N, C-alpha and C positions, 0 to 999 in steps of 0.2 A: 591879518588879511590884507591883501593889496587893495589899493584904491582903484575904484572903477572910474576911468577917465571919461566914460561916456557922459556922465552927468555934468561935466565941466563945460560942455559945449552948448551953444544956443539951440533952440528947437529946430531951426532950419537945417541942422546937421542930419536930420532924417531924410533929406533929399540928397541925391548924388551931386558931387562937385568934381570938377576936373582937376587932376593932379598930374604933374609931369613925370615921365619915366626918366630916371637919371642914368640907369644902366641895365643891361640885360646880360646875364651870364648863362650860357647854354651848357648845362651839366651833362645832359644826354639829348638825343633828338626829341624826346617827349617831356623832359623836365628842365624848365628854365627858371632862373631866379630873376625877378623884376624888382629893382630898387626904385622906389617911388618917393619923390619929395612930398612931404606932408606938413601940415601946420597943426597937428593934434598929437597928443601923447599916445603911445601904444606900448603894450607889454606882451610877453609870451603868454599864451593862453587866450588871447583875444583874437577877433577876426574882423574883417571888413567885408562888405558887399561890394564886389567888383562888377561894374557894368559898362557896357558899350551901347551907345544909342542904336536903336533898331536891331539889336542882336539879343540882348538879355542880361541877366545878372547871375552871379555865382558867389557863394560865401567862400572866402579864402582866409586861412589862418595866417597870422603874423609870424614869420619864421625868424626874424631878427629885427632889431630897431636901433635907432640912434637919434641924435639931436637933429630933427628935421627930416628924417627919412624912415621908411619901413621896407623890409624885404618880404616879398611874397614868392614862395617857391611853388610853382604851378606845374601841374601835369596836364598835357594836352589830351583831353578825353571827351570833349563835348563841343557843342556849338559855341559857347562863350569862350572857352579856353582856346579853341581853334582860332577864333577871331583875335584873341590876345596875341597869339603867336605870329600874327601878321604885322604887329606893331614894331616900332624901332625906338631907339633911344631918342628922347626929345619929344616923342608923341605924348598925348594925354590919355589917361585912363580915368574913368569916373569911379569914385569911391563914396561910400557912406558908412558911417560907424566911427569909431571902433566899438565893437560890441563884446560883451562878456566881462568878467571881473579879473581875468588874468590869474597867474599863479603867484602865491606868496613866496617868491623866490628867496627873499632875505630871511624869512622865518625858517625856511627849509634848508638853508645853506649848512653844510657839514653834517647832515643827517642822512641815515640810510633810507633810500626810497625805492619803491617798486613802481615803475611807470609802465602802464599799458597804453599803447598809442597805435594809431594807424595813419596811413596817408603819408604824403611827402613832407609835411611840416613836422613830423616826429623825428627829424634828423638830429636834433640837439640831444 
């Protein structure tokens, strides 16, 4: 089973913290990818709570990750996501998490899988 990175973080990680948007890729008018600089580990199958002060909060799946960054593929469908679509590269977004255990990718490599998924983060 994969390691849950949530337990590696101090208790204050339950509060949102500001993280910088590195890039925004506009795939369609309603679906944008936000690459965000982070200081925590993340894996496929995990999610973060994305928030904007005085707007609200929404759970968003991690669609990709690397050393010091995560990708959030977001569809503009509500109050929080509409506000996110007004941001630009270099702006801050508030995150808390990562939550969830992630997928045991290494254990499942080279095996036949049936994946049932929904939403924009199921693109992999």
